[in-house]
Each structure stands twice: as C-alpha cells, then as structure tokens.
Jmol script that loads the backbone (N, CA, C; Angstrom):
load data "model"
ATOM      1  N   MET A   1       0.780  -1.187   0.025  1.00  0.00           N
ATOM      2  CA  MET A   1       0.158   0.091   0.017  1.00  0.00           C
ATOM      3  C   MET A   1       0.952   1.302   0.042  1.00  0.00           C
ATOM      4  N   GLY A   2       0.574   2.278  -0.862  1.00  0.00           N
ATOM      5  CA  GLY A   2       1.483   3.292  -0.891  1.00  0.00           C
ATOM      6  C   GLY A   2       1.162   4.360   0.199  1.00  0.00           C
ATOM      7  N   ARG A   3       2.068   5.145   0.413  1.00  0.00           N
ATOM      8  CA  ARG A   3       1.937   6.320   1.390  1.00  0.00           C
ATOM      9  C   ARG A   3       0.763   7.123   1.101  1.00  0.00           C
ATOM     10  N   LEU A   4       0.551   7.490  -0.173  1.00  0.00           N
ATOM     11  CA  LEU A   4      -0.567   8.424  -0.321  1.00  0.00           C
ATOM     12  C   LEU A   4      -2.004   7.648  -0.122  1.00  0.00           C
ATOM     13  N   PHE A   5      -2.233   6.396  -0.483  1.00  0.00           N
ATOM     14  CA  PHE A   5      -3.406   5.771  -0.274  1.00  0.00           C
ATOM     15  C   PHE A   5      -3.464   5.520   1.278  1.00  0.00           C
ATOM     16  N   SER A   6      -2.286   5.237   1.930  1.00  0.00           N
ATOM     17  CA  SER A   6      -2.290   4.999   3.415  1.00  0.00           C
ATOM     18  C   SER A   6      -2.869   6.355   4.047  1.00  0.00           C
ATOM     19  N   ARG A   7      -2.440   7.436   3.616  1.00  0.00           N
ATOM     20  CA  ARG A   7      -2.759   8.694   4.229  1.00  0.00           C
ATOM     21  C   ARG A   7      -4.196   8.939   4.098  1.00  0.00           C
ATOM     22  N   ARG A   8      -4.458   8.664   2.808  1.00  0.00           N
ATOM     23  CA  ARG A   8      -6.062   8.952   2.329  1.00  0.00           C
ATOM     24  C   ARG A   8      -6.967   7.974   3.289  1.00  0.00           C
ATOM     25  N   VAL A   9      -6.673   6.837   3.629  1.00  0.00           N
ATOM     26  CA  VAL A   9      -7.363   5.925   4.544  1.00  0.00           C
ATOM     27  C   VAL A   9      -7.514   6.461   5.872  1.00  0.00           C
ATOM     28  N   ARG A  10      -6.250   7.039   6.470  1.00  0.00           N
ATOM     29  CA  ARG A  10      -6.276   7.581   7.795  1.00  0.00           C
ATOM     30  C   ARG A  10      -7.055   8.885   7.719  1.00  0.00           C
ATOM     31  N   ASP A  11      -7.035   9.733   6.804  1.00  0.00           N
ATOM     32  CA  ASP A  11      -7.729  10.946   6.729  1.00  0.00           C
ATOM     33  C   ASP A  11      -9.240  10.657   6.640  1.00  0.00           C
ATOM     34  N   GLU A  12      -9.606   9.707   5.961  1.00  0.00           N
ATOM     35  CA  GLU A  12     -10.896   9.516   5.963  1.00  0.00           C
ATOM     36  C   GLU A  12     -11.625   8.643   7.136  1.00  0.00           C
ATOM     37  N   ALA A  13     -10.822   7.916   7.786  1.00  0.00           N
ATOM     38  CA  ALA A  13     -11.183   7.431   9.135  1.00  0.00           C
ATOM     39  C   ALA A  13     -11.235   8.537  10.244  1.00  0.00           C
ATOM     40  N   ARG A  14     -10.387   9.602  10.177  1.00  0.00           N
ATOM     41  CA  ARG A  14     -10.261  10.478  10.989  1.00  0.00           C
ATOM     42  C   ARG A  14     -11.492  11.550  10.851  1.00  0.00           C
ATOM     43  N   THR A  15     -11.891  11.649   9.463  1.00  0.00           N
ATOM     44  CA  THR A  15     -13.148  12.541   9.370  1.00  0.00           C
ATOM     45  C   THR A  15     -14.341  11.734   9.774  1.00  0.00           C
ATOM     46  N   GLU A  16     -14.481  10.503   9.516  1.00  0.00           N
ATOM     47  CA  GLU A  16     -15.663   9.639  10.047  1.00  0.00           C
ATOM     48  C   GLU A  16     -15.569   9.877  11.630  1.00  0.00           C
ATOM     49  N   ARG A  17     -14.633   9.735  12.242  1.00  0.00           N
ATOM     50  CA  ARG A  17     -14.657   9.833  13.700  1.00  0.00           C
ATOM     51  C   ARG A  17     -14.986  11.136  14.144  1.00  0.00           C
ATOM     52  N   LEU A  18     -14.608  12.267  13.375  1.00  0.00           N
ATOM     53  CA  LEU A  18     -14.893  13.574  13.705  1.00  0.00           C
ATOM     54  C   LEU A  18     -16.258  14.085  13.566  1.00  0.00           C
ATOM     55  N   LEU A  19     -16.922  13.458  12.311  1.00  0.00           N
ATOM     56  CA  LEU A  19     -18.366  13.569  12.088  1.00  0.00           C
ATOM     57  C   LEU A  19     -19.183  12.879  13.036  1.00  0.00           C
ATOM     58  N   ALA A  20     -18.731  11.730  13.357  1.00  0.00           N
ATOM     59  CA  ALA A  20     -19.572  10.825  14.419  1.00  0.00           C
ATOM     60  C   ALA A  20     -19.484  11.608  15.654  1.00  0.00           C
ATOM     61  N   ALA A  21     -18.482  12.098  16.276  1.00  0.00           N
ATOM     62  CA  ALA A  21     -18.412  12.893  17.501  1.00  0.00           C
ATOM     63  C   ALA A  21     -19.144  14.245  17.336  1.00  0.00           C
ATOM     64  N   ALA A  22     -19.250  14.709  16.323  1.00  0.00           N
ATOM     65  CA  ALA A  22     -20.052  16.145  16.020  1.00  0.00           C
ATOM     66  C   ALA A  22     -21.557  15.640  16.144  1.00  0.00           C
ATOM     67  N   ASP A  23     -21.850  14.568  15.464  1.00  0.00           N
ATOM     68  CA  ASP A  23     -23.237  14.162  15.602  1.00  0.00           C
ATOM     69  C   ASP A  23     -23.740  13.993  17.106  1.00  0.00           C
ATOM     70  N   LYS A  24     -22.867  13.131  17.740  1.00  0.00           N
ATOM     71  CA  LYS A  24     -23.154  12.826  18.987  1.00  0.00           C
ATOM     72  C   LYS A  24     -23.259  14.274  19.959  1.00  0.00           C
ATOM     73  N   ALA A  25     -22.363  15.185  19.691  1.00  0.00           N
ATOM     74  CA  ALA A  25     -22.300  16.401  20.481  1.00  0.00           C
ATOM     75  C   ALA A  25     -23.700  17.268  20.063  1.00  0.00           C
ATOM     76  N   PHE A  26     -23.904  17.293  18.728  1.00  0.00           N
ATOM     77  CA  PHE A  26     -25.193  18.109  18.486  1.00  0.00           C
ATOM     78  C   PHE A  26     -26.575  17.453  18.956  1.00  0.00           C
ATOM     79  N   ASP A  27     -26.612  16.095  19.257  1.00  0.00           N
ATOM     80  CA  ASP A  27     -27.812  15.473  19.740  1.00  0.00           C
ATOM     81  C   ASP A  27     -27.810  15.786  21.285  1.00  0.00           C
ATOM     82  N   ASN A  28     -26.839  16.197  21.944  1.00  0.00           N
ATOM     83  CA  ASN A  28     -26.881  16.683  23.260  1.00  0.00           C
ATOM     84  C   ASN A  28     -27.713  18.007  23.595  1.00  0.00           C
ATOM     85  N   PRO A  29     -28.911  17.755  24.101  1.00  0.00           N
ATOM     86  CA  PRO A  29     -29.864  18.747  24.523  1.00  0.00           C
ATOM     87  C   PRO A  29     -29.059  20.109  25.353  1.00  0.00           C
ATOM     88  N   ASP A  30     -28.182  19.582  26.067  1.00  0.00           N
ATOM     89  CA  ASP A  30     -27.470  20.431  27.086  1.00  0.00           C
ATOM     90  C   ASP A  30     -26.348  21.165  26.596  1.00  0.00           C
ATOM     91  N   ALA A  31     -25.857  20.984  25.060  1.00  0.00           N
ATOM     92  CA  ALA A  31     -24.714  21.532  24.723  1.00  0.00           C
ATOM     93  C   ALA A  31     -25.086  22.904  24.295  1.00  0.00           C
ATOM     94  N   ASP A  32     -23.982  23.703  24.488  1.00  0.00           N
ATOM     95  CA  ASP A  32     -24.207  25.141  24.028  1.00  0.00           C
ATOM     96  C   ASP A  32     -23.183  25.440  22.956  1.00  0.00           C
ATOM     97  N   PHE A  33     -23.575  25.712  21.686  1.00  0.00           N
ATOM     98  CA  PHE A  33     -22.539  25.933  20.695  1.00  0.00           C
ATOM     99  C   PHE A  33     -22.772  27.437  20.181  1.00  0.00           C
ATOM    100  N   SER A  34     -23.212  28.282  21.022  1.00  0.00           N
ATOM    101  CA  SER A  34     -23.475  29.710  20.817  1.00  0.00           C
ATOM    102  C   SER A  34     -22.293  30.251  20.134  1.00  0.00           C
ATOM    103  N   ASP A  35     -21.119  30.134  20.713  1.00  0.00           N
ATOM    104  CA  ASP A  35     -19.975  30.914  20.290  1.00  0.00           C
ATOM    105  C   ASP A  35     -19.199  30.434  19.034  1.00  0.00           C
ATOM    106  N   GLY A  36     -19.828  29.433  18.283  1.00  0.00           N
ATOM    107  CA  GLY A  36     -19.386  28.942  16.954  1.00  0.00           C
ATOM    108  C   GLY A  36     -17.909  28.332  16.942  1.00  0.00           C
ATOM    109  N   SER A  37     -17.099  28.137  18.143  1.00  0.00           N
ATOM    110  CA  SER A  37     -16.074  27.501  18.092  1.00  0.00           C
ATOM    111  C   SER A  37     -15.969  26.127  17.887  1.00  0.00           C
ATOM    112  N   PHE A  38     -16.977  25.397  18.400  1.00  0.00           N
ATOM    113  CA  PHE A  38     -17.014  24.026  18.105  1.00  0.00           C
ATOM    114  C   PHE A  38     -17.095  23.774  16.445  1.00  0.00           C
ATOM    115  N   GLU A  39     -17.957  24.403  15.880  1.00  0.00           N
ATOM    116  CA  GLU A  39     -18.247  24.260  14.488  1.00  0.00           C
ATOM    117  C   GLU A  39     -17.035  24.568  13.719  1.00  0.00           C
ATOM    118  N   ALA A  40     -16.179  25.639  14.075  1.00  0.00           N
ATOM    119  CA  ALA A  40     -15.083  26.049  13.220  1.00  0.00           C
ATOM    120  C   ALA A  40     -14.181  24.969  13.536  1.00  0.00           C
ATOM    121  N   VAL A  41     -13.858  24.245  14.747  1.00  0.00           N
ATOM    122  CA  VAL A  41     -12.861  23.227  14.725  1.00  0.00           C
ATOM    123  C   VAL A  41     -13.221  22.106  13.912  1.00  0.00           C
ATOM    124  N   VAL A  42     -14.642  21.612  13.791  1.00  0.00           N
ATOM    125  CA  VAL A  42     -15.197  20.521  13.072  1.00  0.00           C
ATOM    126  C   VAL A  42     -14.921  20.791  11.668  1.00  0.00           C
ATOM    127  N   LEU A  43     -15.428  22.064  11.136  1.00  0.00           N
ATOM    128  CA  LEU A  43     -15.213  22.307   9.745  1.00  0.00           C
ATOM    129  C   LEU A  43     -13.797  22.450   9.246  1.00  0.00           C
ATOM    130  N   HIS A  44     -13.028  23.001   9.995  1.00  0.00           N
ATOM    131  CA  HIS A  44     -11.392  22.979   9.853  1.00  0.00           C
ATOM    132  C   HIS A  44     -10.913  21.488   9.734  1.00  0.00           C
ATOM    133  N   GLY A  45     -11.309  20.711  10.388  1.00  0.00           N
ATOM    134  CA  GLY A  45     -11.015  19.307  10.571  1.00  0.00           C
ATOM    135  C   GLY A  45     -11.344  18.476   9.401  1.00  0.00           C
ATOM    136  N   VAL A  46     -12.538  18.786   8.802  1.00  0.00           N
ATOM    137  CA  VAL A  46     -13.063  18.096   7.776  1.00  0.00           C
ATOM    138  C   VAL A  46     -12.819  18.531   6.448  1.00  0.00           C
ATOM    139  N   ALA A  47     -12.752  19.987   6.409  1.00  0.00           N
ATOM    140  CA  ALA A  47     -12.448  20.807   5.076  1.00  0.00           C
ATOM    141  C   ALA A  47     -11.061  21.506   5.076  1.00  0.00           C
ATOM    142  N   ALA A  48     -10.176  20.905   5.754  1.00  0.00           N
ATOM    143  CA  ALA A  48      -8.929  21.513   5.685  1.00  0.00           C
ATOM    144  C   ALA A  48      -8.172  21.373   4.332  1.00  0.00           C
ATOM    145  N   ASP A  49      -7.524  22.144   4.110  1.00  0.00           N
ATOM    146  CA  ASP A  49      -6.675  22.059   2.914  1.00  0.00           C
ATOM    147  C   ASP A  49      -5.512  21.033   3.046  1.00  0.00           C
ATOM    148  N   PRO A  50      -5.459  19.934   2.499  1.00  0.00           N
ATOM    149  CA  PRO A  50      -4.448  18.841   2.546  1.00  0.00           C
ATOM    150  C   PRO A  50      -3.017  19.264   2.327  1.00  0.00           C
ATOM    151  N   THR A  51      -2.759  20.268   1.761  1.00  0.00           N
ATOM    152  CA  THR A  51      -1.340  21.029   1.579  1.00  0.00           C
ATOM    153  C   THR A  51      -0.954  21.678   2.649  1.00  0.00           C
ATOM    154  N   ARG A  52      -1.783  22.028   3.529  1.00  0.00           N
ATOM    155  CA  ARG A  52      -1.447  22.795   4.742  1.00  0.00           C
ATOM    156  C   ARG A  52      -1.030  21.976   5.883  1.00  0.00           C
ATOM    157  N   PRO A  53      -0.338  22.154   6.984  1.00  0.00           N
ATOM    158  CA  PRO A  53      -0.262  21.428   8.244  1.00  0.00           C
ATOM    159  C   PRO A  53      -1.591  21.502   8.992  1.00  0.00           C
ATOM    160  N   TYR A  54      -1.726  20.097   9.668  1.00  0.00           N
ATOM    161  CA  TYR A  54      -2.921  20.234  10.532  1.00  0.00           C
ATOM    162  C   TYR A  54      -2.350  19.432  11.676  1.00  0.00           C
ATOM    163  N   PRO A  55      -2.824  19.909  12.866  1.00  0.00           N
ATOM    164  CA  PRO A  55      -3.643  20.991  13.115  1.00  0.00           C
ATOM    165  C   PRO A  55      -2.688  22.399  12.866  1.00  0.00           C
ATOM    166  N   PRO A  56      -3.255  23.317  12.573  1.00  0.00           N
ATOM    167  CA  PRO A  56      -2.380  24.723  12.548  1.00  0.00           C
ATOM    168  C   PRO A  56      -1.830  25.083  13.764  1.00  0.00           C
ATOM    169  N   ALA A  57      -1.024  25.791  13.642  1.00  0.00           N
ATOM    170  CA  ALA A  57       0.137  26.345  14.791  1.00  0.00           C
ATOM    171  C   ALA A  57      -0.859  26.914  15.917  1.00  0.00           C
ATOM    172  N   GLY A  58      -0.690  26.675  17.176  1.00  0.00           N
ATOM    173  CA  GLY A  58      -1.248  27.432  18.223  1.00  0.00           C
ATOM    174  C   GLY A  58      -2.569  26.595  18.556  1.00  0.00           C
ATOM    175  N   HIS A  59      -2.926  25.502  17.737  1.00  0.00           N
ATOM    176  CA  HIS A  59      -4.323  24.931  18.360  1.00  0.00           C
ATOM    177  C   HIS A  59      -4.022  23.650  18.848  1.00  0.00           C
ATOM    178  N   PRO A  60      -4.765  23.448  20.138  1.00  0.00           N
ATOM    179  CA  PRO A  60      -4.465  22.188  20.813  1.00  0.00           C
ATOM    180  C   PRO A  60      -5.232  20.908  20.448  1.00  0.00           C
ATOM    181  N   TYR A  61      -6.155  20.964  19.456  1.00  0.00           N
ATOM    182  CA  TYR A  61      -7.012  19.915  19.100  1.00  0.00           C
ATOM    183  C   TYR A  61      -6.103  18.794  18.359  1.00  0.00           C
ATOM    184  N   PRO A  62      -6.365  17.458  18.460  1.00  0.00           N
ATOM    185  CA  PRO A  62      -5.715  16.406  18.238  1.00  0.00           C
ATOM    186  C   PRO A  62      -5.424  16.210  16.724  1.00  0.00           C
ATOM    187  N   ARG A  63      -4.483  15.604  16.191  1.00  0.00           N
ATOM    188  CA  ARG A  63      -4.248  15.331  14.774  1.00  0.00           C
ATOM    189  C   ARG A  63      -5.459  14.298  14.322  1.00  0.00           C
TER     190      ARG A  63
END
end "model"
wireframe off; spacefill off
backbone 0.3
color backbone group
C-alpha cells in the first residue's frame, strides 16, 4: 500500500470519527454551541486544505 493511499485511508477514518463525534455532540440537548468555536474546529478538520499542516500552529486539538 502506497503512502498516499495510506494517508487517505487515515484521513477518511479521522473524518468519520470527527463527524460521528459532532453528531453525538449536536444531539446533546444541554450543549451550548452559541460561540461557534466547535463548528469552526469541526469544519476545519473536515474541510482542511491537505497541502497545509494540520492542526494549525497554536491549536491544541488532536491530529
């Protein structure tokens, strides 16, 4: 298996985990997403430019 294929598989798996966690969080009636930070992290993780490093400098969320 080539490195590019392997990375794509890992990226797709990470995206699936991220979206599953987002679904679970959005289903929580006590969650407060009013400041938009959660959505920004989710969207960055799902729609990030593959040519740029992830996570961006200064952000503590996991790879």
